[in-house]
All heavy atoms as an XYZ file, in Angstrom:
846
protein
N     -15.967    -10.564    -29.167
C     -16.842    -11.168    -30.176
C     -18.086    -11.212    -29.722
O     -19.152    -11.050    -30.525
C     -16.196    -12.454    -30.589
C     -16.965    -13.056    -31.772
O     -17.417    -12.288    -32.643
O     -17.259    -14.299    -31.767
N     -18.323    -11.513    -28.408
C     -19.720    -11.712    -27.882
C     -20.561    -10.452    -27.907
O     -21.765    -10.528    -27.820
C     -19.760    -12.337    -26.535
C     -19.259    -11.431    -25.485
C     -19.146    -12.148    -24.098
O     -18.908    -13.347    -24.086
N     -19.448    -11.428    -23.043
N     -19.791     -9.288    -27.872
C     -20.514     -7.936    -27.799
C     -20.805     -7.395    -29.095
O     -21.571     -6.341    -29.222
C     -19.760     -7.040    -26.890
C     -19.748     -7.514    -25.459
C     -18.541     -7.968    -24.991
C     -20.704     -7.564    -24.679
C     -18.391     -8.405    -23.680
C     -20.684     -8.013    -23.410
C     -19.535     -8.439    -22.832
N     -20.301     -7.954    -30.202
C     -20.524     -7.366    -31.432
C     -21.841     -7.844    -32.112
O     -22.300     -8.965    -31.795
C     -19.340     -7.746    -32.459
C     -18.047     -7.090    -32.043
C     -16.893     -7.517    -32.887
O     -17.226     -8.055    -34.049
O     -15.799     -7.268    -32.537
N     -22.473     -7.063    -32.807
C     -23.682     -7.420    -33.401
C     -23.561     -8.468    -34.530
O     -22.556     -8.390    -35.250
C     -24.356     -6.132    -34.028
N     -24.320     -9.420    -34.501
C     -24.151    -10.611    -35.534
C     -25.251    -10.474    -36.489
O     -26.378     -9.953    -36.165
C     -24.278    -11.907    -34.814
C     -23.053    -12.163    -33.831
N     -21.835    -12.494    -34.337
C     -23.113    -12.159    -32.518
C     -21.074    -12.610    -33.281
N     -21.795    -12.478    -32.207
N     -25.033    -10.754    -37.733
C     -26.022    -10.756    -38.767
C     -26.932    -12.020    -38.626
O     -26.470    -13.156    -38.431
C     -25.401    -10.731    -40.168
C     -24.643     -9.477    -40.410
C     -24.062     -9.551    -41.839
O     -24.650    -10.249    -42.718
O     -23.057     -8.760    -42.044
N     -28.307    -11.802    -38.737
C     -29.185    -12.990    -38.651
C     -28.950    -13.948    -39.881
O     -28.472    -13.544    -40.939
C     -30.533    -12.370    -38.648
C     -30.477    -11.010    -39.215
C     -29.036    -10.569    -38.969
N     -29.194    -15.234    -39.747
C     -29.065    -16.026    -40.815
C     -30.102    -15.671    -41.927
O     -31.066    -15.068    -41.712
C     -29.453    -17.476    -40.263
C     -29.321    -17.326    -38.821
C     -29.490    -15.973    -38.450
N     -29.732    -16.015    -43.154
C     -30.599    -15.656    -44.336
C     -31.996    -16.329    -44.145
O     -32.119    -17.403    -43.739
C     -29.941    -16.064    -45.621
C     -28.663    -15.443    -45.964
C     -28.099    -15.979    -47.114
C     -26.747    -15.227    -47.544
N     -26.154    -15.708    -48.680
N     -32.916    -15.449    -44.438
C     -34.377    -15.934    -44.372
C     -34.992    -15.684    -43.106
O     -36.223    -15.910    -42.914
N     -34.272    -15.290    -42.011
C     -34.794    -15.030    -40.687
C     -34.922    -13.525    -40.475
O     -34.036    -12.787    -40.963
C     -33.955    -15.648    -39.594
C     -34.104    -17.045    -39.668
C     -33.268    -17.749    -38.459
O     -33.108    -17.034    -37.448
O     -32.980    -18.876    -38.462
N     -35.901    -13.151    -39.860
C     -36.080    -11.684    -39.536
C     -35.190    -11.395    -38.284
O     -34.922    -12.285    -37.523
C     -37.582    -11.363    -39.180
N     -34.720    -10.031    -38.363
C     -33.765     -9.662    -37.275
C     -34.702     -9.526    -35.878
O     -35.715     -8.996    -35.932
C     -33.226     -8.385    -37.502
C     -32.212     -7.922    -36.505
C     -31.393     -6.718    -36.965
O     -31.302     -6.406    -38.200
O     -30.953     -5.929    -36.136
N     -34.161    -10.179    -34.817
C     -34.943    -10.109    -33.617
C     -34.825     -8.740    -32.981
O     -33.837     -8.043    -33.096
C     -34.319    -11.114    -32.626
N     -35.947     -8.323    -32.339
C     -35.852     -6.979    -31.761
C     -35.129     -7.085    -30.410
O     -35.078     -7.982    -29.716
C     -37.390     -6.610    -31.518
C     -38.276     -6.394    -32.703
C     -39.721     -6.124    -32.299
C     -37.859     -5.268    -33.448
N     -34.438     -6.029    -30.183
C     -33.685     -5.939    -28.892
C     -34.499     -5.939    -27.717
O     -35.611     -5.390    -27.752
C     -32.685     -4.753    -29.061
C     -33.443     -3.842    -30.001
C     -34.186     -4.771    -30.948
N     -34.057     -6.407    -26.612
C     -34.729     -6.443    -25.343
C     -34.818     -4.991    -24.833
O     -33.990     -4.173    -25.185
C     -34.097     -7.314    -24.353
N     -35.860     -4.713    -24.020
C     -35.855     -3.293    -23.496
C     -34.666     -2.898    -22.770
O     -34.122     -3.793    -21.995
C     -37.050     -3.472    -22.565
C     -37.928     -4.478    -23.050
C     -36.950     -5.513    -23.683
N     -34.094     -1.786    -23.037
C     -32.803     -1.311    -22.531
C     -32.816     -1.362    -20.981
O     -31.820     -1.803    -20.328
C     -32.371     -0.026    -23.113
C     -31.144      0.511    -22.527
C     -32.245     -0.103    -24.592
N     -33.784     -0.804    -20.311
C     -33.856     -0.634    -18.983
C     -33.956     -1.995    -18.172
O     -33.189     -2.193    -17.238
C     -35.057      0.249    -18.549
C     -35.029      0.678    -17.044
S     -33.502      1.504    -16.626
C     -33.878      3.254    -17.110
N     -34.669     -2.886    -18.821
C     -34.767     -4.257    -18.208
C     -33.341     -5.031    -18.319
O     -32.971     -5.554    -17.300
C     -35.758     -5.085    -18.899
C     -35.973     -6.436    -18.364
C     -37.145     -7.173    -19.004
C     -37.222     -8.607    -18.570
N     -38.266     -9.335    -19.151
N     -32.751     -4.883    -19.397
C     -31.407     -5.447    -19.543
C     -30.368     -4.770    -18.638
O     -29.557     -5.435    -18.065
C     -30.898     -5.285    -20.976
C     -29.442     -5.777    -21.089
C     -31.821     -6.161    -21.867
N     -30.518     -3.444    -18.369
C     -29.619     -2.759    -17.556
C     -29.755     -3.111    -16.036
O     -28.844     -3.186    -15.232
C     -29.680     -1.293    -17.744
N     -30.971     -3.255    -15.679
C     -31.243     -3.454    -14.220
C     -31.120     -4.884    -13.733
O     -30.578     -5.074    -12.696
C     -32.701     -2.955    -13.923
C     -32.776     -1.375    -13.949
C     -34.330     -1.143    -13.638
C     -31.948     -0.721    -12.963
N     -31.706     -5.780    -14.439
C     -31.826     -7.097    -13.934
C     -30.409     -7.912    -13.865
O     -29.986     -8.216    -12.705
C     -32.879     -7.984    -14.743
C     -34.175     -7.534    -14.360
S     -34.525     -7.543    -12.535
C     -36.012     -6.510    -12.505
N     -29.822     -8.253    -14.976
C     -28.659     -9.069    -14.918
C     -27.307     -8.458    -14.336
O     -26.467     -9.218    -13.903
C     -28.439     -9.679    -16.361
C     -28.978     -8.571    -17.213
C     -30.052     -7.957    -16.370
N     -27.283     -7.240    -14.498
C     -26.024     -6.489    -14.039
C     -26.164     -5.719    -12.787
O     -25.362     -5.868    -11.827
C     -25.649     -5.572    -15.149
C     -24.294     -4.755    -14.962
C     -23.114     -5.682    -14.688
C     -24.070     -3.773    -15.995
N     -27.200     -4.963    -12.650
C     -27.256     -3.961    -11.618
C     -27.337     -4.606    -10.203
O     -26.587     -4.328     -9.280
C     -28.406     -2.988    -11.731
N     -28.292     -5.581    -10.100
C     -28.547     -6.154     -8.787
C     -27.475     -7.069     -8.238
O     -27.037     -6.964     -7.224
C     -29.923     -6.676     -8.698
C     -30.959     -5.666     -8.758
C     -31.771     -5.501     -9.806
C     -31.051     -4.722     -7.635
C     -32.797     -4.518     -9.812
C     -31.973     -3.738     -7.710
C     -32.921     -3.637     -8.707
N     -26.997     -8.098     -9.026
C     -25.919     -8.776     -8.444
C     -24.635     -8.176     -8.472
O     -23.728     -8.594     -7.654
C     -25.974    -10.112     -9.254
C     -26.565     -9.740    -10.632
C     -27.488     -8.515    -10.273
N     -24.298     -7.304     -9.290
C     -22.928     -6.743     -9.496
C     -22.746     -5.355     -8.854
O     -21.854     -5.170     -8.130
C     -22.512     -6.678    -10.944
N     -23.686     -4.492     -9.134
C     -23.401     -3.047     -8.676
C     -24.018     -2.902     -7.387
O     -23.450     -2.424     -6.446
C     -24.012     -2.089     -9.751
C     -23.311     -2.226    -11.025
C     -24.023     -0.688     -9.209
C     -23.961     -1.406    -12.168
N     -25.280     -3.369     -7.167
C     -25.892     -3.255     -5.808
C     -26.013     -4.780     -5.329
O     -26.863     -5.514     -5.523
C     -27.439     -2.802     -6.079
C     -28.075     -2.631     -4.743
C     -27.383     -1.425     -6.732
N     -24.919     -5.129     -4.644
C     -24.714     -6.417     -4.140
C     -25.536     -6.578     -2.867
O     -25.750     -5.708     -2.124
C     -23.176     -6.690     -3.780
O     -22.771     -5.881     -2.741
C     -22.300     -6.533     -5.000
N     -25.912     -8.028     -2.610
C     -26.610     -8.237     -1.334
C     -25.714     -7.781     -0.146
O     -26.164     -7.362      0.960
C     -26.845     -9.714     -1.396
C     -26.811    -10.041     -2.854
C     -25.745     -9.070     -3.455
N     -24.357     -7.950     -0.270
C     -23.516     -7.674      0.752
C     -23.548     -6.130      1.128
O     -23.496     -5.729      2.186
C     -22.082     -8.174      0.645
C     -22.029     -9.518      0.091
C     -21.659     -9.853     -1.184
C     -22.426    -10.524      0.971
C     -21.644    -11.196     -1.659
C     -22.412    -11.908      0.491
C     -21.967    -12.217     -0.792
O     -21.900    -13.510     -1.158
N     -23.565     -5.346      0.011
C     -23.677     -3.999      0.227
C     -24.900     -3.360      0.885
O     -24.902     -2.553      1.691
N     -25.998     -4.154      0.492
C     -27.289     -3.670      1.074
C     -27.243     -4.072      2.495
O     -27.695     -3.287      3.359
C     -28.463     -4.343      0.279
C     -28.600     -3.871     -1.116
C     -29.816     -4.208      0.987
C     -29.563     -4.545     -2.069
N     -26.783     -5.283      2.845
C     -26.743     -5.734      4.234
C     -25.853     -4.711      5.005
O     -26.251     -4.463      6.144
C     -26.224     -7.192      4.329
N     -24.761     -4.381      4.431
C     -23.852     -3.434      5.135
C     -24.504     -2.116      5.449
O     -24.432     -1.521      6.519
C     -22.541     -3.227      4.422
N     -25.249     -1.625      4.500
C     -25.929     -0.383      4.599
C     -27.117     -0.452      5.809
O     -27.295      0.442      6.555
C     -26.751      0.032      3.323
C     -25.796      0.774      2.392
C     -26.571      1.205      1.086
C     -25.238      2.136      2.964
N     -27.781     -1.633      5.853
C     -28.760     -1.877      6.803
C     -28.175     -1.768      8.151
O     -28.666     -1.074      9.074
C     -29.559     -3.060      6.521
C     -30.445     -2.968      5.199
C     -30.356     -3.542      7.671
C     -31.005     -4.266      4.814
N     -27.043     -2.568      8.345
C     -26.336     -2.606      9.567
C     -25.815     -1.140      9.965
O     -26.014     -0.671     11.103
C     -25.152     -3.583      9.525
C     -24.242     -3.512     10.841
C     -25.719     -5.049      9.418
N     -25.194     -0.516      9.062
C     -24.612      0.864      9.355
C     -25.807      1.778      9.723
O     -25.631      2.625     10.663
C     -23.908      1.385      8.206
C     -22.467      0.765      8.021
C     -21.917      1.272      6.659
C     -21.576      0.989      9.157
N     -26.936      1.745      8.968
C     -28.050      2.608      9.369
C     -28.587      2.252     10.687
O     -29.062      3.089     11.552
C     -29.137      2.595      8.322
C     -28.944      3.582      7.160
C     -28.518      3.150      5.892
C     -29.020      5.009      7.522
C     -28.363      4.229      4.913
C     -28.833      5.854      6.497
C     -28.493      5.524      5.194
N     -28.658      0.953     11.075
C     -29.215      0.462     12.409
C     -28.261      0.977     13.478
O     -28.768      1.305     14.592
C     -29.295     -0.989     12.359
N     -27.016      1.051     13.360
C     -26.078      1.450     14.355
C     -25.788      2.982     14.376
O     -25.036      3.436     15.268
C     -24.803      0.673     14.342
C     -24.972     -0.806     14.837
C     -24.710     -1.854     13.978
C     -25.312     -1.044     16.094
C     -24.794     -3.028     14.407
C     -25.496     -2.271     16.609
C     -25.315     -3.294     15.797
N     -26.245      3.627     13.422
C     -25.963      5.106     13.337
C     -26.775      5.843     14.484
O     -27.842      5.486     14.824
C     -26.404      5.705     11.984
O     -27.744      5.605     11.831
N     -26.100      6.758     15.040
C     -26.637      7.515     16.199
C     -27.343      8.861     15.741
O     -26.802      9.728     15.172
C     -25.584      8.012     17.184
C     -24.939      6.797     17.868
O     -25.677      5.758     18.071
O     -23.770      6.916     18.261
N     -28.708      8.809     15.841
C     -29.527      9.969     15.420
C     -29.639     10.384     14.023
O     -29.075      9.616     13.166
N     -30.244     11.431     13.861
C     -30.404     11.945     12.427
C     -29.120     12.353     11.843
O     -28.915     12.192     10.615
C     -31.433     13.144     12.531
C     -31.930     13.632     11.204
C     -32.873     12.633     10.496
O     -33.371     11.616     11.189
N     -33.078     12.789      9.249
N     -28.176     12.986     12.642
C     -27.039     13.524     12.022
C     -26.141     12.319     11.476
O     -25.510     12.381     10.362
C     -26.158     14.249     13.064
C     -24.937     14.894     12.494
C     -24.148     15.666     13.541
O     -24.744     16.087     14.558
O     -22.958     15.768     13.421
N     -25.981     11.220     12.173
C     -25.268     10.125     11.821
C     -25.858      9.452     10.517
O     -25.162      9.062      9.661
N     -27.226      9.407     10.401
C     -27.852      8.820      9.242
C     -27.682      9.823      8.045
O     -27.560      9.237      6.917
C     -29.254      8.631      9.469
C     -29.530      7.502     10.457
C     -31.057      7.215     10.749
N     -31.068      6.099     11.561
C     -32.026      5.894     12.523
N     -32.994      6.835     12.589
N     -32.099      4.854     13.334
N     -27.679     11.101      8.249
C     -27.423     11.941      7.110
C     -26.051     11.962      6.695
O     -25.734     11.991      5.475
C     -27.765     13.420      7.525
C     -29.251     13.776      7.658
C     -29.505     15.101      8.165
C     -30.011     13.558      6.340
N     -25.103     11.722      7.615
C     -23.651     11.633      7.143
C     -23.541     10.354      6.466
O     -22.774     10.290      5.330
C     -22.770     11.587      8.455
O     -23.051     12.744      9.170
C     -21.303     11.446      8.135
N     -24.087      9.201      6.843
C     -23.958      8.018      6.108
C     -24.625      8.032      4.771
O     -24.066      7.523      3.763
C     -24.610      6.851      6.958
C     -24.579      5.443      6.376
C     -23.049      5.079      6.268
C     -25.337      4.495      7.297
N     -25.814      8.705      4.737
C     -26.370      8.890      3.449
C     -25.623      9.676      2.441
O     -25.490      9.390      1.211
C     -27.828      9.490      3.525
N     -24.939     10.719      2.934
C     -23.986     11.572      2.163
C     -22.849     10.820      1.721
O     -22.387     10.992      0.455
C     -23.626     12.861      2.912
N     -22.321      9.918      2.433
C     -21.241      9.021      2.116
C     -21.604      8.095      0.929
O     -20.897      7.855      0.050
C     -20.633      8.272      3.234
N     -22.847      7.543      1.110
C     -23.400      6.539      0.085
C     -23.537      7.319     -1.312
O     -23.147      6.768     -2.291
C     -24.719      5.897      0.589
C     -25.238      5.190     -0.548
C     -24.324      4.961      1.737
N     -24.145      8.526     -1.155
C     -24.312      9.290     -2.469
C     -23.021      9.653     -3.102
O     -22.819      9.462     -4.327
C     -25.192     10.545     -2.087
C     -25.282     11.498     -3.267
C     -26.619     10.130     -1.702
N     -21.993     10.078     -2.239
C     -20.742     10.355     -2.783
C     -20.033      9.193     -3.517
O     -19.452      9.207     -4.528
C     -19.742     10.839     -1.704
N     -20.221      8.028     -2.968
C     -19.579      6.851     -3.403
C     -20.315      6.438     -4.792
O     -19.681      6.075     -5.837
C     -19.725      5.627     -2.407
C     -18.794      5.802     -1.284
C     -19.453      4.227     -3.144
C     -18.930      4.927     -0.131
N     -21.624      6.610     -4.766
C     -22.326      6.306     -6.011
C     -22.072      7.306     -7.157
O     -22.017      6.905     -8.347
C     -23.860      6.287     -5.711
C     -24.287      5.106     -4.837
S     -23.730      3.432     -5.402
C     -24.778      3.260     -6.840
N     -21.892      8.552     -6.777
C     -21.484      9.505     -7.841
C     -20.150      9.268     -8.279
O     -19.909      9.285     -9.581
C     -21.508     10.931     -7.200
C     -20.905     11.945     -8.065
C     -22.969     11.359     -6.934
N     -19.238      8.877     -7.431
C     -17.808      8.463     -7.871
C     -17.981      7.281     -8.791
O     -17.214      7.250     -9.816
C     -16.999      8.126     -6.634
C     -15.432      7.792     -6.915
C     -14.839      8.922     -7.715
C     -14.750      7.477     -5.705
N     -18.725      6.343     -8.411
C     -18.959      5.082     -9.256
C     -19.482      5.404    -10.645
O     -19.018      4.957    -11.671
C     -19.972      4.139     -8.511
C     -20.039      2.849     -9.266
O     -19.234      2.381     -9.878
N     -21.048      2.048     -8.854
N     -20.529      6.357    -10.753
C     -21.031      6.833    -11.909
C     -19.951      7.481    -12.810
O     -19.889      7.228    -14.030
C     -22.139      7.868    -11.750
C     -22.813      8.364    -12.912
C     -23.461      7.318    -13.878
C     -23.760      9.506    -12.657
N     -19.086      8.310    -12.240
C     -18.055      9.037    -12.976
C     -17.085      8.064    -13.518
O     -16.642      8.144    -14.699
C     -17.391     10.148    -12.068
C     -18.247     11.248    -11.720
C     -16.194     10.636    -12.701
C     -17.825     12.134    -10.698
N     -16.725      6.997    -12.779
C     -15.715      5.954    -13.224
C     -16.319      5.211    -14.320
O     -15.595      4.925    -15.270
C     -15.314      5.106    -12.115
C     -14.483      3.955    -12.524
C     -14.428      5.979    -11.177
N     -17.681      4.819    -14.177
C     -18.339      4.020    -15.266
C     -18.383      4.857    -16.572
O     -18.217      4.327    -17.655
C     -19.666      3.573    -14.825
C     -19.566      2.371    -13.890
S     -21.157      1.603    -13.702
C     -22.076      2.736    -12.591
N     -18.665      6.165    -16.398
C     -18.760      7.074    -17.638
C     -17.388      7.178    -18.341
O     -17.317      7.319    -19.577
C     -19.355      8.327    -17.338
C     -20.857      8.361    -16.975
C     -21.326      9.764    -16.549
C     -21.665      7.799    -18.165
N     -16.311      7.227    -17.569
C     -15.022      7.321    -18.101
C     -14.309      6.098    -18.300
O     -13.034      6.066    -18.562
C     -14.118      8.242    -17.156
N     -14.907      4.990    -18.182
C     -14.366      3.633    -18.390
C     -13.635      3.487    -19.619
O     -12.500      2.848    -19.624
C     -15.378      2.537    -18.068
N     -14.206      3.853    -20.691
C     -13.549      3.706    -21.924
C     -12.181      4.494    -22.098
O     -11.320      3.939    -22.604
C     -14.477      4.107    -23.166
C     -15.651      3.276    -23.417
C     -16.376      3.646    -24.779
N     -17.579      2.978    -24.766
C     -17.798      1.763    -25.192
N     -16.753      1.146    -25.590
N     -18.997      1.279    -25.324
N     -12.168      5.604    -21.502
C     -10.812      6.301    -21.456
C      -9.891      5.753    -20.488
O      -8.660      5.902    -20.710
C     -11.119      7.754    -21.254
C     -11.620      8.521    -22.402
C     -12.136      9.886    -22.161
N     -13.566      9.810    -22.132
C     -14.410     10.497    -21.322
N     -13.826     11.479    -20.725
N     -15.681     10.267    -21.377
N     -10.347      5.178    -19.452
C      -9.493      4.586    -18.381
C      -9.095      3.210    -18.691
O      -8.105      2.571    -18.138
C     -10.260      4.550    -17.096
C     -10.545      5.934    -16.407
C     -11.401      5.772    -15.237
C      -9.243      6.669    -16.141
N      -9.712      2.498    -19.709
C      -9.389      1.103    -19.999
C      -7.962      0.840    -20.357
O      -7.419     -0.093    -19.776
C     -10.320      0.595    -21.008
N      -7.249      1.644    -21.161
C      -5.884      1.365    -21.429
C      -4.972      1.401    -20.196
O      -4.066      0.547    -19.976
C      -5.397      2.408    -22.432
C      -6.722      2.877    -23.013
C      -7.773      2.730    -22.018
N      -5.245      2.366    -19.256
C      -4.469      2.486    -18.156
C      -4.724      1.354    -17.146
O      -3.873      0.669    -16.594
C      -4.760      3.769    -17.352
C      -3.979      3.863    -16.076
C      -4.258      4.955    -18.389
N      -6.091      1.078    -16.961
C      -6.493     -0.014    -16.133
C      -6.076     -1.448    -16.576
O      -5.840     -2.326    -15.769
C      -8.011      0.027    -15.842
C      -8.441      1.316    -15.105
C      -9.997      1.267    -14.959
C      -7.833      1.356    -13.691
N      -6.021     -1.588    -17.899
C      -5.558     -2.800    -18.470
C      -4.222     -3.174    -18.066
O      -3.715     -4.335    -18.016
C      -5.761     -2.797    -19.956
N      -3.302     -2.140    -17.764
C      -1.949     -2.314    -17.377
C      -1.917     -2.392    -15.969
O      -1.104     -3.175    -15.467
C      -1.115     -1.204    -17.891
C       0.319     -1.252    -17.523
C       1.165     -2.113    -18.112
C       0.800     -0.387    -16.521
C       2.493     -2.186    -17.663
C       2.129     -0.447    -16.211
C       2.979     -1.363    -16.703
N      -2.557     -1.697    -15.149
C      -2.483     -1.546    -13.779
C      -3.182     -2.693    -12.979
O      -2.571     -3.208    -12.004
C      -3.044     -0.166    -13.265
C      -3.003     -0.036    -11.787
C      -2.165      0.931    -13.828
N      -4.401     -3.081    -13.455
C      -5.127     -4.029    -12.643
C      -4.487     -5.454    -12.499
O      -4.545     -6.036    -11.474
C      -6.589     -4.144    -13.242
C      -7.406     -2.848    -12.874
C      -8.793     -2.958    -13.457
C      -7.513     -2.668    -11.369
N      -3.856     -5.943    -13.633
C      -3.303     -7.237    -13.479
C      -2.099     -7.116    -12.440
O      -1.978     -8.078    -11.713
C      -2.737     -7.564    -14.910
C      -3.710     -6.901    -15.829
C      -3.964     -5.646    -15.026
N      -1.331     -6.076    -12.529
C      -0.229     -6.010    -11.536
C      -0.838     -5.890    -10.071
O      -0.301     -6.537     -9.135
C       0.638     -4.794    -11.834
C       1.279     -4.971    -13.199
C       1.598     -4.553    -10.779
C       1.984     -3.695    -13.715
N      -1.884     -5.082     -9.856
C      -2.503     -4.881     -8.542
C      -3.052     -6.271     -8.137
O      -2.978     -6.636     -7.024
C      -3.590     -3.750     -8.657
C      -4.239     -3.527     -7.314
C      -3.240     -2.915     -6.298
C      -5.315     -2.528     -7.607
N      -3.692     -6.953     -9.092
C      -4.217     -8.359     -8.728
C      -3.207     -9.280     -8.210
O      -3.437    -10.024     -7.252
N      -2.025     -9.288     -8.849
C      -0.948    -10.199     -8.520
C      -0.347     -9.820     -7.148
O      -0.126    -10.661     -6.336
C       0.228    -10.163     -9.607
N      -0.179     -8.548     -6.818
C       0.242     -8.006     -5.588
C      -0.678     -8.416     -4.475
O      -0.345     -8.931     -3.438
C       0.613     -6.602     -5.647
C       0.880     -6.031     -4.262
C       1.719     -6.241     -6.505
N      -1.991     -8.217     -4.720
C      -3.005     -8.443     -3.707
C      -3.140     -9.922     -3.487
O      -3.424    -10.402     -2.430
C      -4.355     -7.754     -3.994
C      -4.315     -6.281     -4.003
C      -5.671     -5.779     -4.454
C      -4.059     -5.756     -2.580
N      -2.968    -10.789     -4.570
C      -2.928    -12.209     -4.392
C      -1.793    -12.706     -3.485
O      -2.004    -13.569     -2.594
N      -0.644    -12.140     -3.699
C       0.505    -12.472     -2.879
C       0.275    -12.185     -1.435
O       0.555    -12.750     -0.419
C       1.847    -11.962     -3.356
C       2.989    -12.096     -2.361
C       2.171    -12.533     -4.711
N      -0.286    -10.808     -1.257
C      -0.615    -10.390      0.092
C      -1.665    -11.208      0.749
O      -1.537    -11.585      1.996
C      -1.049     -8.893      0.092
C      -1.551     -8.474      1.423
C       0.115     -8.050     -0.408
N      -2.596    -11.705      0.024
C      -3.684    -12.522      0.586
C      -3.065    -13.900      0.966
O      -3.459    -14.451      2.091
C      -4.779    -12.767     -0.435
C      -5.988    -13.543      0.105
C      -7.108    -13.615     -0.900
O      -6.951    -13.270     -2.072
N      -8.223    -14.074     -0.432
N      -2.210    -14.410      0.224
C      -1.582    -15.712      0.658
C      -0.729    -15.594      1.864
O      -0.792    -16.433      2.753
C      -0.712    -16.301     -0.547
C       0.126    -17.435     -0.113
C      -1.639    -16.799     -1.643
N       0.055    -14.429      1.952
C       0.881    -14.206      3.072
C      -0.019    -13.897      4.288
O       0.339    -14.484      5.463
C       1.744    -12.921      2.853
N      -1.045    -13.363      4.261
C      -2.015    -13.106      5.386
C      -2.622    -14.429      5.901
O      -2.637    -14.604      7.021
C      -3.124    -12.104      5.039
C      -4.058    -11.694      6.072
C      -3.456    -11.067      7.299
C      -5.203    -10.814      5.528
N      -2.991    -15.257      4.879
C      -3.462    -16.550      5.235
C      -2.509    -17.458      5.940
O      -2.825    -18.080      7.018
N      -1.260    -17.407      5.431
C      -0.188    -18.124      6.188
C       0.137    -17.609      7.597
O       0.322    -18.331      8.517
C       1.073    -18.131      5.258
C       1.006    -18.935      4.017
C       2.300    -18.812      3.187
C       0.821    -20.390      4.383
N       0.039    -16.323      7.735
C       0.274    -15.670      9.053
C      -0.840    -15.998     10.008
O      -0.547    -16.384     11.163
C       0.296    -14.102      8.885
C       0.672    -13.460     10.135
C       2.101    -13.640     10.695
O       2.896    -13.755      9.840
N       2.120    -13.898     11.892
N      -2.008    -16.173      9.568
C      -3.151    -16.535     10.420
C      -3.050    -17.935     10.885
O      -3.185    -18.365     11.956
C      -4.576    -16.283      9.695
C      -4.816    -14.847      9.550
C      -5.679    -16.978     10.405
C      -5.999    -14.383      8.560
N      -2.647    -18.797      9.910
C      -2.400    -20.212     10.245
C      -1.222    -20.367     11.213
O      -1.322    -21.100     12.214
C      -2.098    -21.037      9.019
C      -3.363    -21.172      8.204
C      -1.586    -22.470      9.258
C      -3.059    -21.734      6.705
N      -0.243    -19.690     11.022
C       0.964    -19.731     11.837
C       0.602    -19.186     13.331
O       0.928    -19.748     14.305
C       2.117    -18.846     11.260
C       3.376    -18.883     12.169
O       3.667    -20.065     12.777
N       4.232    -17.802     12.135
N      -0.098    -18.021     13.385
C      -0.618    -17.622     14.627
C      -1.505    -18.531     15.406
O      -1.440    -18.823     16.561
C      -1.365    -16.248     14.456
C      -0.449    -15.071     14.183
O       0.839    -15.349     14.275
N      -1.048    -13.947     13.771
N      -2.433    -19.290     14.704
C      -3.296    -20.238     15.178
C      -2.610    -21.446     15.757
O      -2.870    -21.961     16.868
C      -4.356    -20.679     14.161
N      -1.581    -21.863     14.990
C      -0.803    -22.953     15.493
C       0.015    -22.631     16.733
O       0.239    -23.434     17.631
C       0.202    -23.479     14.259
C      -0.469    -24.158     13.138
C       0.482    -24.459     12.089
C      -1.223    -25.440     13.620
N       0.579    -21.414     16.796
C       1.291    -20.981     17.920
C       0.455    -20.861     19.180
O       0.827    -21.186     20.326
C       1.999    -19.596     17.683
C       3.209    -19.657     16.896
C       3.853    -18.336     16.726
O       3.342    -17.341     16.977
N       4.986    -18.309     15.887
N      -0.787    -20.480     19.042
C      -1.827    -20.406     20.107
C      -2.109    -21.676     20.593
O      -2.514    -21.906     21.814
C      -3.027    -19.574     19.738
C      -2.728    -18.070     19.528
S      -4.179    -17.186     18.907
C      -5.366    -17.427     20.176
N      -2.171    -22.730     19.741
C      -2.492    -24.106     20.158
C      -1.241    -24.764     20.694
O      -1.389    -25.928     21.314
C      -2.938    -24.941     18.868
C      -4.277    -24.549     18.414
C      -4.594    -25.259     17.032
C      -5.423    -24.858     19.349
N      -0.140    -24.116     20.701
C       1.151    -24.655     21.250
C       1.844    -25.628     20.311
O       2.698    -26.474     20.818
N       1.574    -25.591     19.070
C       2.205    -26.499     18.130
C       3.512    -25.742     17.805
O       3.653    -24.652     17.354
C       1.482    -26.723     16.859
C       2.308    -27.533     15.740
C       0.191    -27.343     17.138
N       4.722    -26.568     18.000
C       5.957    -25.920     17.722
C       6.353    -25.617     16.316
O       5.892    -26.008     15.312
C       6.995    -26.878     18.319
C       6.335    -28.162     18.442
C       4.924    -27.831     18.543
C-alpha cells in the first residue's frame, strides 16, 4: 500500500515527485547497498593487498560482485516468487544455526574457565 500512488485530496495540486537520482542515491544506496562495513572492508583489503596484481585482482572481484548484484536487482521481480518461498526457510535455518553457534561458544568458554 505504501508504494502505490495515492490521489491528492480534492482542491490540492498534485505534488511534483522528487528527483529520481537523489531518491535513488541517498536513502537506499549508501546505507543499504554501499554499507560503511563494505567500504571499510575494501579499504582494509586494498591496504593489505600485495602490489599492483593483488589490487587488480581485488578490483576485478569487486566489479564482478557489483555486476552480479545488478543482475539480481534487475531480475528481482521474476525471482520474487521463488525467493518468497526460499528466504523464510533459509532465515529459519540460519537462525537455528546462529543460536547453536552461540551456545557452542558459551559452552567452550565455560569449559576453558573450568566450570563443570
